[in-house]
N, C-alpha and C positions, 0 to 999 in steps of 0.2 A: 504493500500498497507506501502509496508517497505523502511524502510531507503535506500537500498542499489537501492531498483525501481525506488526511486523518484530522488534518484539521478541521476541517467541513463537518465529516463527523460528529468529531470531538467537539463539536462546539450546536449543533440541533442536537445529537444527547445532554448535554446543559442546559441550555435552552430550555427542553423537553422537562427537565427534571428538574429544576428550577420551579415553572410553570405547575407540574404536580403539585410540590409544596407549597405554592399560594391557594390551590386546590383546596389543600388541607386544609391548609389555614383559616378559608372563608369556610368549609363548611362546618370546622370547631367553632363560630363563628355562629353562622344559624342552629347548629345546635344548644349552644351556650343561649342565645336568649332564646330563642323558642319553646325552652324549658323552663325558662326563668316564671317561679308563681309569680314572685315577689311585684318584679313587673308587671305580670299582670293583673297585676294587684291595683297597683301604682294608677296604671293608666286607664283602667274602669274607674276608681276614684276621681281620679282630674278629670274626667267622663260624666259624672256625676251620672250613671248608669243604674245604681244599686235600687229607686224606687223603679223603676219600669223592670226588673228581675223579680219582684216577689221572692227574694231572700235575705236571709236577716245577713248582718256583716258579717259574723264570720262561719255563716252558711257557705257565702262567695269566697272566703280565705281556703276553709275546706273544699270548694270544688275546686278553687284554681291550684289549691296542689294535688288531686286527683289528676289533672289533668296533664302537667308537668309531667308527672311520673310513669302514665300514661306515655307517652311521646319520648318519656329513654325510656322504657323499655319493658315496663311494667303495665301487662294487660287485665293483668288484674283489679287494676286502680280504678277501671271503669264496672264497675261491676251491673248485675242487673237492678241495682238499685237506686243509679244512677237518673238521676228526673230530666234527663232526654227519650224524644220520642226516635221510631225507627227508622228515622232520616238522618236525625240525628246522630245516630250510634253509630253508624252504615260511614258517615261521613268523618268520623273521628277514629275508621276501621281504614280506611282510605291515607288520614296522614299519620296515620301509626305507622304503617307502610312503606310511610313515603320518607320516613325517621328510621325505621330500622334500614332501607335503602342505603340513606345518608352514612349511615355505620359503617355498612358493608362496602360503600363506595371509599373509604377514606381507610379504613383499615387496608383494604387492596392495594392504595396508594403508594403506602409509607415504602414498600422493601423497592418497588416502582423509581420512586423518587430517588431513594438513595443510591440504589444503583444508575439511576441514569448518571446522578448528578456525580457521582465517585468517576462513574467511566467515563462520562464526558469530562471532565477534568483531566483524568489519566492519560487521555487521545490526544487530548489539545498540548499539555506543559508547557503553557504561554501563560505569564500571570496576564498579561495586557488583553491578551483576546478571552481570559476567561473574565475579566475585568466588565469588557463589554455587554459579552454577555449577559453577566449581573447586570446590567444596566438594564437593556433591555427585555428583558421574558416578563419583568411588569408589564410589559404594555398590551402582552395577549392577553390578560385578561383586564386590564386596566380600562382600555380602550372599551371594548364592549360594556361590560360593566357602567362605563361610568354614559355611556348614551342613553342605557335606558334607565340608568337614577335619573339622570337629566329628564328622559321623558318622563318617567315617574312623579316627579319635582310638579312638572308643566299639565301631567294628564293624570292623578290620581288612579281614575274610578277605571280609564279604561288601562294604563297599566296592572290594576288591580283583576281587572280581568280578565288579559292576555294570559298575567301570572298564573291563573284555576284552569285558562285552558288548555296551558302548557302542561299543567302536573297532573289534570286527574281528567278521566276518559267519560267521564258520566257526569250529570248538572245536581247531584245531592250537596253540591257547597251552595247552590239557589236557595237558601234558608228564608225562611217568614218573619219579622219579626212581630207580627202576631201569635202565632202560634209555637216560632222554636225558640228557646231559651237559648242558645248556642249562641244566635246569631244577636244575642242582647245584651249577652256577660262578652261580648268581642266586639267590639265599634271598631267603625276605619281606623278612629284617630288612634290607637293599640295598634295596628297594622303599620300605619304609619311612621310609628314612633321607633318600631321593633325593628321598621326595614332602613330607620335611616341611624339605629344602634347599630346596627348589621353590617351596615354600610364604612361605618366607621371607626368599626373593630377591625372591617376588613380591609381596609386600608392601612391602618396603622398597622397590623401584622404583615403585608406584602410590605412594603417599606422599611418597616425589619431587618423582613427576611433578609430583598433584596442588599439593606446595610449590611447585614453578616458576612453576605457570601462577598459581598466584594471584601470587606474585611478579612476574609479567609488568604484574598487571590495574593495578599500581601506575604502570607506562611508558604502555601501551596497552589496549586502544583508550581514546582519548580521543574529548572533547564537543568537537560543531564550536565554533573560535575560540578552544579550550584551548591554552595552551602547558606543554606535561610539563617544560620544564625553566626555564620562568620560578619564579625564589622571591621576589623581591621580591617586596612589596605594593605595589599601587596606591597616590600620593599623595591623600589629599583635595583639594575648594577649600583655597584660598590665604584663610587667617583672613585677615579686614577690616582694613585698616589703620586706627590708631586715634589720633586727630594731638592730645598732647599739651600743642599749645599755649595760649595764655591766653589767654579767651571774648573778642572783642570788640577784640581788636588787628586791627592792619590793617596 
């Protein structure tokens, strides 16, 4: 394999590996925010939905905790005594499946991210090129996600509908506030703030990951024969000795 081809393959692998790392970080942000019972309650309180729910304050807190536990992977958290009808329970089952898929995808991406990052850096063995890859890799996700975030900021209702159309294969998410408790305890403002928090967490994680990858390029990869920890400069040839003795003396 030529050196040029090795650099191209190494750069592609490194960029894909870093992108996989950023996807892991984004999915983690979604999981943290999407299963935060305290966040549910704070946003519900701000929206003033308690009178419309018909629930006492403590009952709402307990229900929020059950929803969070359910999405974390505990199917028993929402048992038969949950105050939801059949359509609401079916929709929550769909949400449960999405979070299960999120965890599976995240777990399977971890070894791929490690393999591609380490393999790409090993193939390149070039700090400057690796540093460029660390700078460019966030754009693979930040550009499309930034465009969607801008669209959501301008047309939240349409973005919310598009988001559900993509994720769900049915219309169970189209709930009626007059008959369905789930939609009454989950106001639009709650989803807006959750989306904003996910965006902030994801952006901070991606920038931190890119900065860490850039910092590591000052240590590794190194070219053959390069001593990373050597700080002293090599000495040059010794100067010629000058004889200051008198000429002609013996």
